[in-house]
Structures are given as C-alpha cells and as structure tokens.
TORNUFI-800331 format. One line per 8 residues: their letters; for each residue x, y, z of C-alpha. Coordinates in steps of 0.001 Angstrom, whole numbers, plus 524288, in hexadecimal, padded with zeros to 5 digits. Layout:
<atoms>
A) X/Y/Z  ...
</atoms>
This chain:
<atoms>
MQTTRRQF) BA40C/73205/D80B4  B9716/731E8/D7976  B8F9D/73C32/D7583  B8096/73B5B/D7A15  B74D7/73EB4/D7109  B72E3/74BCD/D774B  B805A/74E80/D78D4  B82E6/74C9B/D68F3
VKSVLGSA) B7628/75459/D66D5  B7C03/75FAE/D6EE1  B881D/75E16/D6860  B8103/760B4/D5C3D  B78FA/76C86/D5EEA  B855A/773E2/D62A8  B8E89/76F71/D596D  B9202/77442/D4B49
VLGATNGW) B8E8C/76D58/D3DD3  B9385/75F1D/D3DE0  B9F02/75ED7/D3702  BA4B4/7545F/D2CA5  BA4C1/74674/D32F2  BA809/739EA/D2CC5  B9C51/734D4/D2480  B99E1/74254/D1E88
AAAGLSAA) B9ED3/74637/D1124  BA193/7528D/D0AAE  B95D9/75423/D0459  B9362/7644C/D055B  B94D9/76E98/D0E93  B8976/7755B/D1253  B886D/7839F/D11B9  B89D5/782F8/D205E
GYLRANTD) B957B/779B2/D1FF5  B8E47/76E0F/D2361  B9418/76161/D1D1D  B87EA/75B18/D15A4  B8A78/74AE9/D171E  B8B0B/743E4/D0A3B  B7F21/7417A/D0380  B8572/7387F/CF8D4
WLARCRFG) B7EAD/72BDE/CFEFE  B7296/733F2/CFCED  B73EC/73816/CF060  B75EE/72A39/CEB3D  B6931/726F3/CEF00  B5FF1/726D6/CE4B1  B50D1/72572/CEB31  B4DDB/721FB/CFA2A
IGIHWTAQ) B4123/72012/D00F4  B3B40/728A8/D0B85  B32FE/7238A/D15FF  B2914/72BFC/D1EC7  B282D/71FBC/D2A8A  B231B/72705/D34FA  B1CA8/7262F/D4178  B0EA4/729B8/D3A7D
TAPESGAA) B10C7/72136/D2E2D  B06C2/718F1/D2C52  B02A3/70860/D2BD3  AFDEC/7031C/D1B68  AF0AD/70076/D246F  AEC13/7010C/D3201  AF03F/70882/D3F5C  AFDA0/70D38/D3FE9
KSFQRAVS) B0738/70749/D488E  B0D86/70E50/D54C0  B1AE4/71405/D4D28  B2643/70B6E/D56FE  B1B7F/7007C/D5344  B1CD6/70488/D4574  B2D39/7070E/D443F  B2D1D/6F8FD/D4BAA
DFDLNGFV) B2615/6F287/D406A  B2B8A/6FA6F/D36CB  B2D62/6F34F/D2B8B  B3D1C/6F539/D2895  B3E6F/6E8CD/D1F54  B35A5/6EBD2/D171B  B3662/6FA2A/D176D  B44A4/6F8DF/D13E1
AAVEHAGA) B3FCE/6EE40/D0AB2  B384B/6F8EB/D025E  B41E5/70055/D029E  B4D74/6F8B3/CFA4F  B4216/6F443/CF11D  B3F5C/703D8/CEBDD  B4D4B/70515/CED04  B4FB5/71103/CF568
DYVLFTAA) B5DC8/714DC/CF7FF  B597E/71A13/D0611  B4E50/71D13/D1132  B4B26/72810/D168F  B428A/725F4/D2131  B3B2B/72DF5/D2B0C  B3FA1/72DD2/D3A25  B355A/73625/D3E2A
HALQMLPA) B2B88/73F31/D36F7  B203C/7452C/D3DB6  B2169/73E93/D4B11  B2CF2/73DC9/D5074  B2D70/72D42/D5199  B39D3/72780/D4D3B  B38E7/71A9B/D4853  B46E4/71740/D5090
PNPVLEKL) B49BF/717F4/D5E8D  B507A/725C0/D61F7  B5382/72988/D7091  B5343/7363B/D6E0F  B45B9/73867/D67EB  B3F5C/72D36/D726B  B4501/734B0/D7D60  B3D9D/74239/D779A
LPGRTCER) B3014/73B64/D762D  B2FFB/72C61/D7907  B27FB/72404/D6EDF  B2F1B/72A2D/D627D  B3924/720B1/D5EF7  B376B/71216/D5DFC  B3EFD/70569/D6158  B4295/701B1/D542A
DLIRELAD) B4AC1/70A70/D4AEA  B47F4/7083B/D3E58  B51C2/71276/D3A53  B5A72/70919/D3D95  B5544/6FF7B/D37C9  B50DA/70538/D2ABA  B6171/70BB1/D29AF  B64D5/6FF44/D2BFF
ALAAKQKH) B5B85/6F77C/D1FF4  B5E59/70314/D1687  B6C28/70100/D19D9  B6ACB/6F1FE/D15AA  B6551/6F5BD/D09CB  B7080/70100/D0648  B6652/70C35/D0940  B65EC/71707/D10E3
LLVYYNHS) B5F56/71D3D/D1C51  B5BF0/72A4C/D1CF3  B5239/72EBB/D2736  B4802/73949/D2AB1  B46A8/740DF/D3793  B3A17/74AE5/D3AF9  B3B94/750ED/D4652  B2D6A/7505A/D484F
CNGGEDAA) B2CB8/75FB8/D4D49  B2213/762FF/D407A  B1427/76AC2/D4429  B1225/761F3/D50DB  B114B/7565B/D49DC  B1780/74F26/D541B  B143D/7576F/D6015  B1962/75074/D6CE0
WERAVGYH) B2658/74E46/D6463  B2751/75C0A/D6217  B2539/75FC1/D712F  B2FAC/7541A/D75C3  B3A76/75743/D6AE0  B3978/76620/D6E2D  B3396/76B8A/D611A  B2ABE/7758F/D6823
APGKDRLA) B34C3/7781D/D7597  B394F/787DE/D76AA  B483B/783D5/D741E  B4937/77B3E/D68B7  B58C8/776FC/D6ACD  B50A8/76B40/D7189  B48B5/7664C/D63F4  B55E0/7674D/D5C4A
RNLMEIVS) B5FA6/75ED6/D657E  B520C/7556C/D6693  B528E/753CB/D579B  B61E0/7547D/D56D7  B61F7/74734/D610A  B5853/74126/D5A56  B5E2F/74005/D4E11  B6C81/74030/D52E0
WMGDHYRD) B6914/73399/D5C02  B63B8/72F49/D4E2F  B6D0E/73216/D44BC  B78DA/72B2E/D506F  B6E69/71F5D/D52A0  B6CBB/71CA9/D4398  B7BF4/72395/D3F13  B7CDD/71E53/D3016
KIKAWWFD) B70A8/7169C/D2F23  B6B69/725C2/D2C0B  B6F3C/72A72/D209E  B68D1/737C3/D1FAB  B5C4F/73FFA/D283D  B52D7/74605/D20EF  B4C7E/74FC2/D2B19  B4007/7555F/D2A1C
SPYSLDPR) B38CF/76291/D2F2A  B4443/76AF4/D30DF  B3889/77450/D2FEC  B32D5/771E5/D3C3D  B3EC2/77478/D42AB  B427A/781AD/D3A21  B3B39/78B8D/D336A  B45FC/78FCA/D28CF
GPHNSVTT) B4240/787FF/D1EEB  B378F/7869F/D158B  B2DA3/78240/D1DC3  B2BFC/785A0/D2C1C  B2346/77BAE/D351D  B291C/77E37/D40B0  B2120/77FCA/D4A89  B24F2/7828F/D5745
DMTGFQFP) B2C0C/78D79/D5C6C  B3B78/78CC9/D5A10  B3DAE/799A8/D60AA  B485D/79E48/D56E4  B5163/78DCB/D5711  B585F/789D3/D4BCE  B576E/77BD7/D49DE  B64D4/7769D/D492D
WDRFTTAA) B62CC/770B3/D3CB8  B74D0/76F6D/D3BE2  B73EC/768A9/D4862  B6A3A/76106/D45AD  B70DC/75AF1/D3953  B7C11/758D2/D423B  B7279/74F92/D4A69  B6BB3/7497A/D3F40
KAGHPARL) B7B93/7449A/D3A90  B7F0C/73D37/D4A32  B823B/731B1/D47FB  B8695/73224/D385B  B8A68/73E7F/D33D7  B88A2/73AE2/D24A6  B7AED/739D2/D2707  B7311/744F4/D1DCA
VTYNAGVN) B68B5/74E0E/D22E6  B5F7C/75550/D1CB8  B539F/75F7D/D21EB  B46C2/76090/D1941  B4303/76E18/D199E  B360A/76C29/D1124  B3066/76550/D02D7  B3DB9/7695C/CF98B
QTFLYTTH) B447E/772A3/D0008  B51BC/77623/D03C0  B5129/77E4C/D1034  B5C99/77B12/D18A9  B5AD1/77A6F/D2692  B6811/77854/D26C6  B734F/77497/D1ECC  B7852/7686E/D2569
QDYWSGEL) B6F6C/75E63/D1F0E  B7655/7570A/D13B4  B6932/75462/D07D7  B5C83/75C2B/D061D  B51D6/75474/D0B00  B4923/75797/CFFAA  B3B89/7556F/D0383  B33A4/753CF/CF595
VDLKAPPQ) B244A/7531F/CF313  B2764/74E42/CE42B  B2FF7/74B59/CDA38  B328C/75854/CD3FF  B3E88/75D04/CDABE  B492A/7547B/CD6CB  B5773/7558F/CDA93  B5F5D/760CF/CD102
GRYLESGL) B6E72/75ACB/CD792  B72F2/75362/CE216  B722C/75EB1/CEBDD  B67EB/76B19/CEE54  B6E05/77908/CEE65  B70E4/77576/CFC33  B7B84/76B8C/CFA94  B7289/763DD/D007D
QWFGWTCM) B6FC0/754F5/CFA11  B6358/7521A/CF1DE  B5931/7480A/CF7C1  B4BE1/74832/CF4AC  B4065/74225/CFDB4  B304B/7400C/CF852  B23D3/737F8/CFAEA  B23EA/72DE9/CF0F6
EDRGWVHA) B1518/72C78/CF2E5  B10E1/731AE/CFFE5  B12E2/74136/D01C8  B0E00/741F8/D0E7A  B1B90/73A0E/D1431  B15D4/7335F/D1C2E  B0B80/727CB/D185F  B0311/72A12/D2580
KLDTPIPP) AF52C/726A3/D234B  AEF98/71BA4/D2841  AEA02/711BC/D1D3A  AEFFA/71797/D1106  AF7AB/7124F/D07E8  B0580/71A50/D0547  B00F7/72195/CF7DD  B07F5/71DF6/CE9B2
PLYADEQL) B13A0/72374/CE5C3  B128E/72FC4/CE06D  B1AB0/730C8/CD59E  B1DBC/72657/CC73D  B2A28/71E4B/CC7CA  B2F52/72579/CBC86  B2C55/73365/CC5FE  B36BA/72C7A/CD0C3
IRHVRTCR) B3F61/727A2/CC7E9  B41A6/7345E/CC0A7  B431A/73B5E/CCD8F  B4D49/730ED/CD42D  B5622/7312E/CC7DF  B55DB/741ED/CC72E  B58BF/74020/CD513  B6398/7354C/CD41E
QHLAPMTF) B6AA6/73FAD/CC85E  B6C01/7487F/CD2EE  B6FC7/73F1B/CE002  B62ED/74208/CE672  B5DFD/739A5/CECA1  B4DAB/7385B/CEDCD  B454E/73311/CF7FA  B3855/72D28/CF7FD
NVGIYQGG) B2E79/72D2E/D036E  B2864/720DF/D01E1  B1A3E/71CFE/D09EF  B1CFE/71530/D1496  B1278/70E58/D1E80  B1251/70B31/D2D00  B1805/6FC12/D2CF4  B25B0/70287/D228D
RMAPASVE) B200D/6FD8C/D1690  B2245/70A29/D09FF  B1753/70C0A/CFFD3  B1BA5/70152/CF5A3  B184A/70773/CE933  B1FDA/712D8/CEEBF  B2B7A/707A9/CEF68  B26F5/70176/CE45A
QLHRLNAG) B2937/70F07/CDBA0  B379E/7100D/CE181  B3AEB/7048B/CDDB6  B38CB/708C3/CD1D9  B3D35/713C9/CD206  B49DE/70C06/CD72B  B4A89/7026E/CCBEB  B48F6/70FBD/CC486
LAG) B544B/715F8/CC7CB  B5B51/709CB/CC43B  B56A1/708D1/CB63A
</atoms>
C-alpha cells in the first residue's frame, strides 16, 4: 500500500532517528548516533554560486512583475550559461526567503495558503539544466516565520497557534513533499532561521509563545531526506556560528560576512563538513531596490583566488552569493570575476 504524505510525516513525528540505508556513506557518527551522509562530493567542489532570487527581487529597471509572472519569464538558459561561464561547481538556489512563495508547485503549501506556488517548476528545470552541465543543485529554504515579515503565512502555517505540533507537521510536510518530488535532483538543503523556532541558540528571534515546545529538529531532518536519504542537511545558527540545534545534520551552514575566517580543516570540531557562504557584492543578500544597479564586487581578484586556494587545501567548498535581477540575469561584473577566479585556480 502506498504511504500518503500525511502518514509519512506522522510516522516521522513518532519515529526514532533514520537509520543507515542504501545511499548513505559512513561519514561519521554524531554524539547522538546520527549517521552523517557522505559529503565527499561536496568536498570535491571548489566554489559555488549562491542566489537569493526571491519574491522580493527587483528587475534591472522599471516596475517589478508579479512573482508568478517572474517565475514564468525567468531566463533559465541565460542563467545556466552564466553559471557555466563563471566555472562554479554548484548553485545554492533560494526556494523561499522572507515571503513563503515557492518558484514551483507544492500542493502542501498551496492548501495551506493558496496563491503562494507557481505552475512552472523552476526548481526541477534548474536541477536538470545544471545536471546536464555536471553541476549540483543545493536548495535554501526559510520557513518564513520571522518577525511578521509574512504575517498571513505565519497564521496559515500555525506559528501563532496555541499548540505547535501543527506548525512542525506543516513545515515537515512541505519539505518532505519537495524531497520526494525532486529526489536526487536536490543534493543538499540549507535551512535558515531556526532561531525563530528555537530560542536555545546564539540568536533568539522567536516572536510567538512556544509554551515550552521544542521544535523536533531530528525528525525535521528525517523529513528533509525524503526521497533521497543521501541528501545533505544543515541548519544556520547565524554569522560564523557553530551552535548545533541538532546533531542530525551533515555540513556546516557557514554564513560569513567577509573572507577573514578561512577553514582550518575539512571538518569542524563538531564533525560537520566545512562550507562557506558570503556575499560577493551586496551584503543585503537580496537585490530588492527598484531602478538600482547591483553594486560592484567587494574583493580584488587576488583575494578571492587566495581564499579559495586555502579552502581547496582543506577540501572546504566556498560559496559566493551573486546579485541577481528579477529576469534571472546575474551581476555581470561578479560573473566575470568568478570566471577569472576559475582561471586563477587552474593556473
């Protein structure tokens, strides 16, 4: 009998830690006995491009399109050509950020709050286009319950409900549907803002009464691996923070604001694979201001080459967040600098 999505999530909520399955590699046990997924493929990557293309992204000029129209018109061929020209080994693409709006279909989300999904499956198309170029897709996801930025969504998902089990179940259903839908097309998840669901870490931006509820991160990881148990998972605790909301994750989120904290080895003391992500030019992450060009790159070519060479010595991939316009065009100056980085690493 085929298991329904809700039955799956209910089993996750009541299950123990996901055990070793085919596709997992013995990459090391955490303190809690969680078997981390194999990060060798990620460690072999030199650098990648991070993209905050969201419902708030501004066009190069003029009025912004609706999100659904922007998704429909996104220039995927031009985007992938730029990734290839830059020489990046992977793309870390944002599925949802401040607003819970996905550039793809998702029946779970659509049922919770209609109008927040799209007919075009940009995530699948991007994954397939990158795979054809032997490049990986990592996906950023934010639950969007952050200080009322998306108040309608906070109400719909159950963030302010007296009991938080519904909130956890809804979020797990969203990501588990995506995981099962995309399977090995999503190689890794990068989950943001756990500090809005859990006050224990270095930041506490919870804006609801949790009434003692402990968000089930271990089980959320299990849900996130639906359809592809070898998929990597990380939770971001903040800039340069190594706090673990759960040991049930596979690599470090590595949010950085500059190039001053290069890796000291492939793994952190926690055993997580090192991973870095910093802004290439716009420290605001999202280019959201109308009729304004994306700023020029922050660093000289020599700085980037030196930093990434250090990362390579430790099998530690570095990600550069590149500014992008609503149409899908990345900042040309940043793409060209990454092109020079790629050539410099080969020299």
